[in-house]
N, CA, C and O atoms as a Maestro MAE file, in Angstrom:
{
 s_m_m2io_version
 :::
 2.0.0
}

f_m_ct {
 s_m_title
 :::
 protein
 m_atom[316] {
  # First column is atom index #
  i_m_mmod_type
  r_m_x_coord
  r_m_y_coord
  r_m_z_coord
  i_m_residue_number
  s_m_chain_name
  s_m_pdb_residue_name
  s_m_pdb_atom_name
  i_m_atomic_number
  :::
  1 25 -21.243 37.665 35.657 1 A "MET " " N  " 7
  2 3 -19.828 37.481 35.451 1 A "MET " " CA " 6
  3 2 -19.013 38.210 36.496 1 A "MET " " C  " 6
  4 15 -17.783 38.206 36.456 1 A "MET " " O  " 8
  5 25 -19.680 38.812 37.399 2 A "ALA " " N  " 7
  6 3 -18.973 39.543 38.438 2 A "ALA " " CA " 6
  7 2 -18.378 38.598 39.480 2 A "ALA " " C  " 6
  8 15 -17.507 39.005 40.250 2 A "ALA " " O  " 8
  9 25 -18.828 37.355 39.518 3 A "ASN " " N  " 7
  10 3 -18.319 36.444 40.536 3 A "ASN " " CA " 6
  11 2 -17.000 35.787 40.140 3 A "ASN " " C  " 6
  12 15 -16.408 35.079 40.955 3 A "ASN " " O  " 8
  13 25 -16.529 35.995 38.935 4 A "GLY " " N  " 7
  14 3 -15.221 35.486 38.521 4 A "GLY " " CA " 6
  15 2 -15.256 34.092 37.931 4 A "GLY " " C  " 6
  16 15 -14.205 33.473 37.761 4 A "GLY " " O  " 8
  17 25 -16.435 33.582 37.614 5 A "SER " " N  " 7
  18 3 -16.500 32.234 37.058 5 A "SER " " CA " 6
  19 2 -15.931 32.176 35.643 5 A "SER " " C  " 6
  20 15 -15.397 31.147 35.228 5 A "SER " " O  " 8
  21 25 -16.041 33.261 34.912 6 A "ALA " " N  " 7
  22 3 -15.506 33.283 33.548 6 A "ALA " " CA " 6
  23 2 -13.981 33.207 33.578 6 A "ALA " " C  " 6
  24 15 -13.367 32.584 32.713 6 A "ALA " " O  " 8
  25 25 -13.386 33.834 34.562 7 A "ALA " " N  " 7
  26 3 -11.928 33.793 34.659 7 A "ALA " " CA " 6
  27 2 -11.446 32.396 35.027 7 A "ALA " " C  " 6
  28 15 -10.370 31.989 34.589 7 A "ALA " " O  " 8
  29 25 -12.211 31.653 35.817 8 A "LYS " " N  " 7
  30 3 -11.826 30.300 36.210 8 A "LYS " " CA " 6
  31 2 -11.932 29.325 35.038 8 A "LYS " " C  " 6
  32 15 -11.071 28.461 34.874 8 A "LYS " " O  " 8
  33 25 -12.974 29.456 34.226 9 A "THR " " N  " 7
  34 3 -13.133 28.541 33.109 9 A "THR " " CA " 6
  35 2 -12.238 28.909 31.937 9 A "THR " " C  " 6
  36 15 -11.919 28.044 31.121 9 A "THR " " O  " 8
  37 25 -11.831 30.142 31.831 10 A "ALA " " N  " 7
  38 3 -11.006 30.572 30.708 10 A "ALA " " CA " 6
  39 2 -9.562 30.105 30.866 10 A "ALA " " C  " 6
  40 15 -8.852 29.969 29.870 10 A "ALA " " O  " 8
  41 25 -9.116 29.859 32.088 11 A "ALA " " N  " 7
  42 3 -7.729 29.453 32.310 11 A "ALA " " CA " 6
  43 2 -7.550 28.010 31.881 11 A "ALA " " C  " 6
  44 15 -8.185 27.111 32.432 11 A "ALA " " O  " 8
  45 25 -6.686 27.785 30.897 12 A "LYS " " N  " 7
  46 3 -6.411 26.441 30.408 12 A "LYS " " CA " 6
  47 2 -5.084 25.971 30.971 12 A "LYS " " C  " 6
  48 15 -4.161 26.767 31.140 12 A "LYS " " O  " 8
  49 25 -4.983 24.699 31.260 13 A "PRO " " N  " 7
  50 3 -3.697 24.205 31.748 13 A "PRO " " CA " 6
  51 2 -2.646 24.289 30.645 13 A "PRO " " C  " 6
  52 15 -2.911 23.988 29.482 13 A "PRO " " O  " 8
  53 25 -1.465 24.699 31.038 14 A "LYS " " N  " 7
  54 3 -0.380 24.823 30.073 14 A "LYS " " CA " 6
  55 2 0.250 23.466 29.843 14 A "LYS " " C  " 6
  56 15 0.218 22.600 30.717 14 A "LYS " " O  " 8
  57 25 0.817 23.284 28.676 15 A "GLY " " N  " 7
  58 3 1.550 22.063 28.380 15 A "GLY " " CA " 6
  59 2 0.673 20.922 27.929 15 A "GLY " " C  " 6
  60 15 0.606 19.893 28.601 15 A "GLY " " O  " 8
  61 25 0.010 21.075 26.823 16 A "ASN " " N  " 7
  62 3 -0.791 19.991 26.265 16 A "ASN " " CA " 6
  63 2 -0.012 19.244 25.187 16 A "ASN " " C  " 6
  64 15 -0.603 18.593 24.326 16 A "ASN " " O  " 8
  65 25 1.300 19.340 25.237 17 A "GLY " " N  " 7
  66 3 2.122 18.674 24.236 17 A "GLY " " CA " 6
  67 2 2.107 17.171 24.396 17 A "GLY " " C  " 6
  68 15 1.620 16.634 25.391 17 A "GLY " " O  " 8
  69 25 2.646 16.508 23.401 18 A "LEU " " N  " 7
  70 3 2.661 15.054 23.382 18 A "LEU " " CA " 6
  71 2 3.466 14.489 24.551 18 A "LEU " " C  " 6
  72 15 3.052 13.513 25.177 18 A "LEU " " O  " 8
  73 25 4.596 15.090 24.841 19 A "LEU " " N  " 7
  74 3 5.435 14.603 25.933 19 A "LEU " " CA " 6
  75 2 4.739 14.757 27.283 19 A "LEU " " C  " 6
  76 15 4.828 13.866 28.128 19 A "LEU " " O  " 8
  77 25 4.062 15.853 27.491 20 A "VAL " " N  " 7
  78 3 3.354 16.083 28.756 20 A "VAL " " CA " 6
  79 2 2.206 15.086 28.905 20 A "VAL " " C  " 6
  80 15 1.986 14.540 29.986 20 A "VAL " " O  " 8
  81 25 1.482 14.854 27.817 21 A "ARG " " N  " 7
  82 3 0.377 13.887 27.878 21 A "ARG " " CA " 6
  83 2 0.890 12.468 28.102 21 A "ARG " " C  " 6
  84 15 0.281 11.690 28.837 21 A "ARG " " O  " 8
  85 25 2.009 12.136 27.467 22 A "ALA " " N  " 7
  86 3 2.582 10.796 27.657 22 A "ALA " " CA " 6
  87 2 3.038 10.610 29.104 22 A "ALA " " C  " 6
  88 15 2.798 9.559 29.698 22 A "ALA " " O  " 8
  89 25 3.692 11.621 29.670 23 A "PHE " " N  " 7
  90 3 4.139 11.537 31.058 23 A "PHE " " CA " 6
  91 2 2.953 11.410 32.000 23 A "PHE " " C  " 6
  92 15 2.987 10.619 32.943 23 A "PHE " " O  " 8
  93 25 1.899 12.189 31.749 24 A "ARG " " N  " 7
  94 3 0.701 12.118 32.586 24 A "ARG " " CA " 6
  95 2 0.061 10.732 32.494 24 A "ARG " " C  " 6
  96 15 -0.383 10.188 33.505 24 A "ARG " " O  " 8
  97 25 0.010 10.159 31.291 25 A "PHE " " N  " 7
  98 3 -0.551 8.819 31.106 25 A "PHE " " CA " 6
  99 2 0.237 7.780 31.891 25 A "PHE " " C  " 6
  100 15 -0.349 6.931 32.563 25 A "PHE " " O  " 8
  101 25 1.559 7.843 31.811 26 A "VAL " " N  " 7
  102 3 2.402 6.886 32.527 26 A "VAL " " CA " 6
  103 2 2.211 7.037 34.032 26 A "VAL " " C  " 6
  104 15 2.084 6.042 34.745 26 A "VAL " " O  " 8
  105 25 2.193 8.269 34.512 27 A "ARG " " N  " 7
  106 3 2.020 8.510 35.947 27 A "ARG " " CA " 6
  107 2 0.669 8.007 36.434 27 A "ARG " " C  " 6
  108 15 0.598 7.346 37.470 27 A "ARG " " O  " 8
  109 25 -0.408 8.309 35.704 28 A "GLU " " N  " 7
  110 3 -1.740 7.863 36.108 28 A "GLU " " CA " 6
  111 2 -1.868 6.338 36.018 28 A "GLU " " C  " 6
  112 15 -2.542 5.723 36.845 28 A "GLU " " O  " 8
  113 25 -1.230 5.733 35.025 29 A "SER " " N  " 7
  114 3 -1.251 4.274 34.905 29 A "SER " " CA " 6
  115 2 -0.547 3.624 36.082 29 A "SER " " C  " 6
  116 15 -1.023 2.624 36.621 29 A "SER " " O  " 8
  117 25 0.592 4.191 36.484 30 A "TYR " " N  " 7
  118 3 1.319 3.657 37.636 30 A "TYR " " CA " 6
  119 2 0.471 3.750 38.896 30 A "TYR " " C  " 6
  120 15 0.370 2.781 39.649 30 A "TYR " " O  " 8
  121 25 -0.133 4.895 39.130 31 A "VAL " " N  " 7
  122 3 -0.941 5.089 40.347 31 A "VAL " " CA " 6
  123 2 -2.104 4.099 40.361 31 A "VAL " " C  " 6
  124 15 -2.396 3.497 41.393 31 A "VAL " " O  " 8
  125 25 -2.767 3.931 39.214 32 A "GLU " " N  " 7
  126 3 -3.902 3.007 39.179 32 A "GLU " " CA " 6
  127 2 -3.452 1.567 39.381 32 A "GLU " " C  " 6
  128 15 -4.099 0.809 40.105 32 A "GLU " " O  " 8
  129 25 -2.344 1.183 38.744 33 A "THR " " N  " 7
  130 3 -1.855 -0.185 38.883 33 A "THR " " CA " 6
  131 2 -1.373 -0.459 40.301 33 A "THR " " C  " 6
  132 15 -1.635 -1.525 40.858 33 A "THR " " O  " 8
  133 25 -0.676 0.495 40.875 34 A "ARG " " N  " 7
  134 3 -0.057 0.297 42.195 34 A "ARG " " CA " 6
  135 2 -1.066 0.359 43.338 34 A "ARG " " C  " 6
  136 15 -1.007 -0.454 44.261 34 A "ARG " " O  " 8
  137 25 -1.987 1.312 43.283 35 A "TYR " " N  " 7
  138 3 -2.821 1.570 44.455 35 A "TYR " " CA " 6
  139 2 -4.300 1.211 44.285 35 A "TYR " " C  " 6
  140 15 -4.992 1.007 45.283 35 A "TYR " " O  " 8
  141 25 -4.797 1.129 43.059 36 A "LYS " " N  " 7
  142 3 -6.227 0.905 42.873 36 A "LYS " " CA " 6
  143 2 -6.562 -0.499 42.392 36 A "LYS " " C  " 6
  144 15 -7.739 -0.851 42.315 36 A "LYS " " O  " 8
  145 25 -5.563 -1.305 42.068 37 A "SER " " N  " 7
  146 3 -5.806 -2.655 41.577 37 A "SER " " CA " 6
  147 2 -5.792 -3.649 42.733 37 A "SER " " C  " 6
  148 15 -5.090 -3.462 43.727 37 A "SER " " O  " 8
  149 25 -6.577 -4.700 42.581 38 A "ALA " " N  " 7
  150 3 -6.586 -5.774 43.575 38 A "ALA " " CA " 6
  151 2 -5.626 -6.861 43.107 38 A "ALA " " C  " 6
  152 15 -5.848 -7.486 42.070 38 A "ALA " " O  " 8
  153 25 -4.569 -7.083 43.866 39 A "TRP " " N  " 7
  154 3 -3.566 -8.072 43.506 39 A "TRP " " CA " 6
  155 2 -3.862 -9.377 44.224 39 A "TRP " " C  " 6
  156 15 -4.299 -9.360 45.375 39 A "TRP " " O  " 8
  157 25 -3.630 -10.527 43.557 40 A "PRO " " N  " 7
  158 3 -3.901 -11.815 44.216 40 A "PRO " " CA " 6
  159 2 -2.875 -12.113 45.305 40 A "PRO " " C  " 6
  160 15 -1.748 -11.619 45.269 40 A "PRO " " O  " 8
  161 25 -3.282 -12.921 46.262 41 A "THR " " N  " 7
  162 3 -2.342 -13.376 47.283 41 A "THR " " CA " 6
  163 2 -1.469 -14.473 46.669 41 A "THR " " C  " 6
  164 15 -1.752 -14.957 45.573 41 A "THR " " O  " 8
  165 25 -0.402 -14.865 47.386 42 A "TRP " " N  " 7
  166 3 0.481 -15.902 46.865 42 A "TRP " " CA " 6
  167 2 -0.258 -17.225 46.703 42 A "TRP " " C  " 6
  168 15 0.000 -17.963 45.753 42 A "TRP " " O  " 8
  169 25 -1.171 -17.531 47.615 43 A "ALA " " N  " 7
  170 3 -1.944 -18.775 47.501 43 A "ALA " " CA " 6
  171 2 -2.837 -18.740 46.259 43 A "ALA " " C  " 6
  172 15 -2.922 -19.724 45.524 43 A "ALA " " O  " 8
  173 25 -3.498 -17.613 46.029 44 A "GLU " " N  " 7
  174 3 -4.328 -17.477 44.833 44 A "GLU " " CA " 6
  175 2 -3.483 -17.553 43.569 44 A "GLU " " C  " 6
  176 15 -3.886 -18.166 42.580 44 A "GLU " " O  " 8
  177 25 -2.324 -16.937 43.603 45 A "LEU " " N  " 7
  178 3 -1.434 -16.948 42.439 45 A "LEU " " CA " 6
  179 2 -0.983 -18.366 42.107 45 A "LEU " " C  " 6
  180 15 -0.950 -18.751 40.938 45 A "LEU " " O  " 8
  181 25 -0.634 -19.143 43.128 46 A "ARG " " N  " 7
  182 3 -0.257 -20.541 42.918 46 A "ARG " " CA " 6
  183 2 -1.414 -21.337 42.333 46 A "ARG " " C  " 6
  184 15 -1.232 -22.131 41.409 46 A "ARG " " O  " 8
  185 25 -2.609 -21.117 42.879 47 A "GLN " " N  " 7
  186 3 -3.788 -21.837 42.401 47 A "GLN " " CA " 6
  187 2 -4.096 -21.472 40.948 47 A "GLN " " C  " 6
  188 15 -4.371 -22.358 40.139 47 A "GLN " " O  " 8
  189 25 -4.057 -20.210 40.611 48 A "PHE " " N  " 7
  190 3 -4.307 -19.772 39.234 48 A "PHE " " CA " 6
  191 2 -3.255 -20.343 38.283 48 A "PHE " " C  " 6
  192 15 -3.571 -20.723 37.155 48 A "PHE " " O  " 8
  193 25 -2.012 -20.401 38.740 49 A "THR " " N  " 7
  194 3 -0.938 -20.944 37.912 49 A "THR " " CA " 6
  195 2 -1.173 -22.417 37.626 49 A "THR " " C  " 6
  196 15 -0.979 -22.872 36.499 49 A "THR " " O  " 8
  197 25 -1.590 -23.161 38.637 50 A "LEU " " N  " 7
  198 3 -1.886 -24.581 38.435 50 A "LEU " " CA " 6
  199 2 -3.057 -24.782 37.480 50 A "LEU " " C  " 6
  200 15 -3.038 -25.706 36.667 50 A "LEU " " O  " 8
  201 25 -4.063 -23.939 37.566 51 A "VAL " " N  " 7
  202 3 -5.205 -24.023 36.651 51 A "VAL " " CA " 6
  203 2 -4.753 -23.774 35.216 51 A "VAL " " C  " 6
  204 15 -5.180 -24.476 34.299 51 A "VAL " " O  " 8
  205 25 -3.895 -22.785 35.020 52 A "VAL " " N  " 7
  206 3 -3.403 -22.473 33.677 52 A "VAL " " CA " 6
  207 2 -2.556 -23.625 33.137 52 A "VAL " " C  " 6
  208 15 -2.687 -23.990 31.968 52 A "VAL " " O  " 8
  209 25 -1.690 -24.200 33.973 53 A "ILE " " N  " 7
  210 3 -0.857 -25.321 33.532 53 A "ILE " " CA " 6
  211 2 -1.731 -26.520 33.176 53 A "ILE " " C  " 6
  212 15 -1.480 -27.184 32.171 53 A "ILE " " O  " 8
  213 25 -2.748 -26.806 33.978 54 A "PHE " " N  " 7
  214 3 -3.662 -27.911 33.691 54 A "PHE " " CA " 6
  215 2 -4.397 -27.677 32.372 54 A "PHE " " C  " 6
  216 15 -4.485 -28.579 31.538 54 A "PHE " " O  " 8
  217 25 -4.920 -26.476 32.186 55 A "ALA " " N  " 7
  218 3 -5.629 -26.153 30.946 55 A "ALA " " CA " 6
  219 2 -4.697 -26.261 29.744 55 A "ALA " " C  " 6
  220 15 -5.105 -26.734 28.683 55 A "ALA " " O  " 8
  221 25 -3.465 -25.831 29.901 56 A "LEU " " N  " 7
  222 3 -2.483 -25.934 28.827 56 A "LEU " " CA " 6
  223 2 -2.231 -27.384 28.450 56 A "LEU " " C  " 6
  224 15 -2.136 -27.713 27.267 56 A "LEU " " O  " 8
  225 25 -2.122 -28.250 29.445 57 A "CYS " " N  " 7
  226 3 -1.911 -29.678 29.179 57 A "CYS " " CA " 6
  227 2 -3.112 -30.290 28.459 57 A "CYS " " C  " 6
  228 15 -2.936 -31.061 27.516 57 A "CYS " " O  " 8
  229 25 -4.321 -29.958 28.886 58 A "VAL " " N  " 7
  230 3 -5.530 -30.495 28.258 58 A "VAL " " CA " 6
  231 2 -5.612 -30.045 26.797 58 A "VAL " " C  " 6
  232 15 -5.872 -30.859 25.911 58 A "VAL " " O  " 8
  233 25 -5.395 -28.773 26.549 59 A "VAL " " N  " 7
  234 3 -5.473 -28.259 25.178 59 A "VAL " " CA " 6
  235 2 -4.361 -28.861 24.320 59 A "VAL " " C  " 6
  236 15 -4.587 -29.175 23.152 59 A "VAL " " O  " 8
  237 25 -3.170 -29.024 24.883 60 A "SER " " N  " 7
  238 3 -2.060 -29.629 24.134 60 A "SER " " CA " 6
  239 2 -2.379 -31.066 23.746 60 A "SER " " C  " 6
  240 15 -2.122 -31.476 22.614 60 A "SER " " O  " 8
  241 25 -2.933 -31.828 24.671 61 A "LEU " " N  " 7
  242 3 -3.325 -33.203 24.362 61 A "LEU " " CA " 6
  243 2 -4.419 -33.243 23.299 61 A "LEU " " C  " 6
  244 15 -4.391 -34.093 22.409 61 A "LEU " " O  " 8
  245 25 -5.368 -32.340 23.390 62 A "TRP " " N  " 7
  246 3 -6.452 -32.276 22.418 62 A "TRP " " CA " 6
  247 2 -5.901 -31.986 21.018 62 A "TRP " " C  " 6
  248 15 -6.228 -32.689 20.062 62 A "TRP " " O  " 8
  249 25 -5.074 -30.963 20.903 63 A "ILE " " N  " 7
  250 3 -4.504 -30.603 19.601 63 A "ILE " " CA " 6
  251 2 -3.578 -31.706 19.094 63 A "ILE " " C  " 6
  252 15 -3.599 -32.028 17.906 63 A "ILE " " O  " 8
  253 25 -2.764 -32.287 19.977 64 A "GLY " " N  " 7
  254 3 -1.886 -33.384 19.570 64 A "GLY " " CA " 6
  255 2 -2.668 -34.587 19.095 64 A "GLY " " C  " 6
  256 15 -2.290 -35.223 18.111 64 A "GLY " " O  " 8
  257 25 -3.758 -34.910 19.780 65 A "GLY " " N  " 7
  258 3 -4.600 -36.026 19.372 65 A "GLY " " CA " 6
  259 2 -5.241 -35.785 18.019 65 A "GLY " " C  " 6
  260 15 -5.249 -36.670 17.163 65 A "GLY " " O  " 8
  261 25 -5.778 -34.590 17.823 66 A "LEU " " N  " 7
  262 3 -6.362 -34.267 16.523 66 A "LEU " " CA " 6
  263 2 -5.313 -34.318 15.415 66 A "LEU " " C  " 6
  264 15 -5.589 -34.804 14.318 66 A "LEU " " O  " 8
  265 25 -4.131 -33.827 15.695 67 A "ASP " " N  " 7
  266 3 -3.053 -33.854 14.705 67 A "ASP " " CA " 6
  267 2 -2.695 -35.296 14.350 67 A "ASP " " C  " 6
  268 15 -2.506 -35.632 13.181 67 A "ASP " " O  " 8
  269 25 -2.607 -36.131 15.363 68 A "PHE " " N  " 7
  270 3 -2.280 -37.545 15.125 68 A "PHE " " CA " 6
  271 2 -3.352 -38.226 14.278 68 A "PHE " " C  " 6
  272 15 -3.043 -38.908 13.300 68 A "PHE " " O  " 8
  273 25 -4.617 -38.036 14.663 69 A "ILE " " N  " 7
  274 3 -5.732 -38.678 13.947 69 A "ILE " " CA " 6
  275 2 -5.813 -38.161 12.508 69 A "ILE " " C  " 6
  276 15 -5.908 -38.953 11.571 69 A "ILE " " O  " 8
  277 25 -5.778 -36.869 12.334 70 A "LEU " " N  " 7
  278 3 -5.873 -36.310 10.981 70 A "LEU " " CA " 6
  279 2 -4.649 -36.666 10.144 70 A "LEU " " C  " 6
  280 15 -4.755 -36.829 8.928 70 A "LEU " " O  " 8
  281 25 -3.491 -36.787 10.786 71 A "GLY " " N  " 7
  282 3 -2.294 -37.235 10.064 71 A "GLY " " CA " 6
  283 2 -2.431 -38.654 9.559 71 A "GLY " " C  " 6
  284 15 -2.024 -38.963 8.439 71 A "GLY " " O  " 8
  285 25 -3.007 -39.525 10.387 72 A "ARG " " N  " 7
  286 3 -3.239 -40.911 9.974 72 A "ARG " " CA " 6
  287 2 -4.247 -40.982 8.822 72 A "ARG " " C  " 6
  288 15 -4.081 -41.758 7.882 72 A "ARG " " O  " 8
  289 25 -5.301 -40.150 8.917 73 A "ILE " " N  " 7
  290 3 -6.321 -40.150 7.875 73 A "ILE " " CA " 6
  291 2 -5.715 -39.673 6.551 73 A "ILE " " C  " 6
  292 15 -5.904 -40.313 5.516 73 A "ILE " " O  " 8
  293 25 -5.003 -38.573 6.581 74 A "THR " " N  " 7
  294 3 -4.447 -38.043 5.335 74 A "THR " " CA " 6
  295 2 -3.328 -38.915 4.795 74 A "THR " " C  " 6
  296 15 -3.146 -38.978 3.579 74 A "THR " " O  " 8
  297 25 -2.563 -39.597 5.661 75 A "ALA " " N  " 7
  298 3 -1.530 -40.511 5.172 75 A "ALA " " CA " 6
  299 2 -2.163 -41.704 4.479 75 A "ALA " " C  " 6
  300 15 -1.601 -42.214 3.510 75 A "ALA " " O  " 8
  301 25 -3.300 -42.157 4.941 76 A "GLY " " N  " 7
  302 3 -3.999 -43.272 4.328 76 A "GLY " " CA " 6
  303 2 -4.601 -42.905 2.982 76 A "GLY " " C  " 6
  304 15 -4.746 -43.772 2.120 76 A "GLY " " O  " 8
  305 25 -4.951 -41.660 2.785 77 A "LEU " " N  " 7
  306 3 -5.538 -41.212 1.522 77 A "LEU " " CA " 6
  307 2 -4.486 -41.065 0.433 77 A "LEU " " C  " 6
  308 15 -4.821 -41.079 -0.751 77 A "LEU " " O  " 8
  309 25 -3.239 -40.927 0.806 78 A "GLY " " N  " 7
  310 3 -2.187 -40.690 -0.167 78 A "GLY " " CA " 6
  311 2 -1.748 -41.914 -0.918 78 A "GLY " " C  " 6
  312 15 -1.092 -41.788 -1.953 78 A "GLY " " O  " 8
  313 25 -2.082 -43.099 -0.443 79 A "HIS " " N  " 7
  314 3 -1.618 -44.330 -1.116 79 A "HIS " " CA " 6
  315 2 -2.441 -44.677 -2.283 79 A "HIS " " C  " 6
  316 15 -2.178 -45.679 -2.947 79 A "HIS " " O  " 8
  :::
 }
 m_bond[315] {
  # First column is bond index #
  i_m_from
  i_m_to
  i_m_order
  :::
  1 1 2 1
  2 2 3 1
  3 3 4 2
  4 3 5 1
  5 5 6 1
  6 6 7 1
  7 7 8 2
  8 7 9 1
  9 9 10 1
  10 10 11 1
  11 11 12 2
  12 11 13 1
  13 13 14 1
  14 14 15 1
  15 15 16 2
  16 15 17 1
  17 17 18 1
  18 18 19 1
  19 19 20 2
  20 19 21 1
  21 21 22 1
  22 22 23 1
  23 23 24 2
  24 23 25 1
  25 25 26 1
  26 26 27 1
  27 27 28 2
  28 27 29 1
  29 29 30 1
  30 30 31 1
  31 31 32 2
  32 31 33 1
  33 33 34 1
  34 34 35 1
  35 35 36 2
  36 35 37 1
  37 37 38 1
  38 38 39 1
  39 39 40 2
  40 39 41 1
  41 41 42 1
  42 42 43 1
  43 43 44 2
  44 43 45 1
  45 45 46 1
  46 46 47 1
  47 47 48 2
  48 47 49 1
  49 49 50 1
  50 50 51 1
  51 51 52 2
  52 51 53 1
  53 53 54 1
  54 54 55 1
  55 55 56 2
  56 55 57 1
  57 57 58 1
  58 58 59 1
  59 59 60 2
  60 59 61 1
  61 61 62 1
  62 62 63 1
  63 63 64 2
  64 63 65 1
  65 65 66 1
  66 66 67 1
  67 67 68 2
  68 67 69 1
  69 69 70 1
  70 70 71 1
  71 71 72 2
  72 71 73 1
  73 73 74 1
  74 74 75 1
  75 75 76 2
  76 75 77 1
  77 77 78 1
  78 78 79 1
  79 79 80 2
  80 79 81 1
  81 81 82 1
  82 82 83 1
  83 83 84 2
  84 83 85 1
  85 85 86 1
  86 86 87 1
  87 87 88 2
  88 87 89 1
  89 89 90 1
  90 90 91 1
  91 91 92 2
  92 91 93 1
  93 93 94 1
  94 94 95 1
  95 95 96 2
  96 95 97 1
  97 97 98 1
  98 98 99 1
  99 99 100 2
  100 99 101 1
  101 101 102 1
  102 102 103 1
  103 103 104 2
  104 103 105 1
  105 105 106 1
  106 106 107 1
  107 107 108 2
  108 107 109 1
  109 109 110 1
  110 110 111 1
  111 111 112 2
  112 111 113 1
  113 113 114 1
  114 114 115 1
  115 115 116 2
  116 115 117 1
  117 117 118 1
  118 118 119 1
  119 119 120 2
  120 119 121 1
  121 121 122 1
  122 122 123 1
  123 123 124 2
  124 123 125 1
  125 125 126 1
  126 126 127 1
  127 127 128 2
  128 127 129 1
  129 129 130 1
  130 130 131 1
  131 131 132 2
  132 131 133 1
  133 133 134 1
  134 134 135 1
  135 135 136 2
  136 135 137 1
  137 137 138 1
  138 138 139 1
  139 139 140 2
  140 139 141 1
  141 141 142 1
  142 142 143 1
  143 143 144 2
  144 143 145 1
  145 145 146 1
  146 146 147 1
  147 147 148 2
  148 147 149 1
  149 149 150 1
  150 150 151 1
  151 151 152 2
  152 151 153 1
  153 153 154 1
  154 154 155 1
  155 155 156 2
  156 155 157 1
  157 157 158 1
  158 158 159 1
  159 159 160 2
  160 159 161 1
  161 161 162 1
  162 162 163 1
  163 163 164 2
  164 163 165 1
  165 165 166 1
  166 166 167 1
  167 167 168 2
  168 167 169 1
  169 169 170 1
  170 170 171 1
  171 171 172 2
  172 171 173 1
  173 173 174 1
  174 174 175 1
  175 175 176 2
  176 175 177 1
  177 177 178 1
  178 178 179 1
  179 179 180 2
  180 179 181 1
  181 181 182 1
  182 182 183 1
  183 183 184 2
  184 183 185 1
  185 185 186 1
  186 186 187 1
  187 187 188 2
  188 187 189 1
  189 189 190 1
  190 190 191 1
  191 191 192 2
  192 191 193 1
  193 193 194 1
  194 194 195 1
  195 195 196 2
  196 195 197 1
  197 197 198 1
  198 198 199 1
  199 199 200 2
  200 199 201 1
  201 201 202 1
  202 202 203 1
  203 203 204 2
  204 203 205 1
  205 205 206 1
  206 206 207 1
  207 207 208 2
  208 207 209 1
  209 209 210 1
  210 210 211 1
  211 211 212 2
  212 211 213 1
  213 213 214 1
  214 214 215 1
  215 215 216 2
  216 215 217 1
  217 217 218 1
  218 218 219 1
  219 219 220 2
  220 219 221 1
  221 221 222 1
  222 222 223 1
  223 223 224 2
  224 223 225 1
  225 225 226 1
  226 226 227 1
  227 227 228 2
  228 227 229 1
  229 229 230 1
  230 230 231 1
  231 231 232 2
  232 231 233 1
  233 233 234 1
  234 234 235 1
  235 235 236 2
  236 235 237 1
  237 237 238 1
  238 238 239 1
  239 239 240 2
  240 239 241 1
  241 241 242 1
  242 242 243 1
  243 243 244 2
  244 243 245 1
  245 245 246 1
  246 246 247 1
  247 247 248 2
  248 247 249 1
  249 249 250 1
  250 250 251 1
  251 251 252 2
  252 251 253 1
  253 253 254 1
  254 254 255 1
  255 255 256 2
  256 255 257 1
  257 257 258 1
  258 258 259 1
  259 259 260 2
  260 259 261 1
  261 261 262 1
  262 262 263 1
  263 263 264 2
  264 263 265 1
  265 265 266 1
  266 266 267 1
  267 267 268 2
  268 267 269 1
  269 269 270 1
  270 270 271 1
  271 271 272 2
  272 271 273 1
  273 273 274 1
  274 274 275 1
  275 275 276 2
  276 275 277 1
  277 277 278 1
  278 278 279 1
  279 279 280 2
  280 279 281 1
  281 281 282 1
  282 282 283 1
  283 283 284 2
  284 283 285 1
  285 285 286 1
  286 286 287 1
  287 287 288 2
  288 287 289 1
  289 289 290 1
  290 290 291 1
  291 291 292 2
  292 291 293 1
  293 293 294 1
  294 294 295 1
  295 295 296 2
  296 295 297 1
  297 297 298 1
  298 298 299 1
  299 299 300 2
  300 299 301 1
  301 301 302 1
  302 302 303 1
  303 303 304 2
  304 303 305 1
  305 305 306 1
  306 306 307 1
  307 307 308 2
  308 307 309 1
  309 309 310 1
  310 310 311 1
  311 311 312 2
  312 311 313 1
  313 313 314 1
  314 314 315 1
  315 315 316 2
  :::
 }
}
């Protein structure tokens, strides 16, 4: 213990309050989002957007078709 390692480990950082932890979380989240994330290029963003719009149209048609068919079936059962 003569080398001072006990003094280094015994020192705790001050300010473990909720506000300090929240501020640290926000700061670390910003740094990771801003500098460590890979952002798409504009061409990739356009392509991904078109894929999402296409998928949305396909799913909408699928659900609309099922709704139409099941509506016809249940309307026929009611008579």
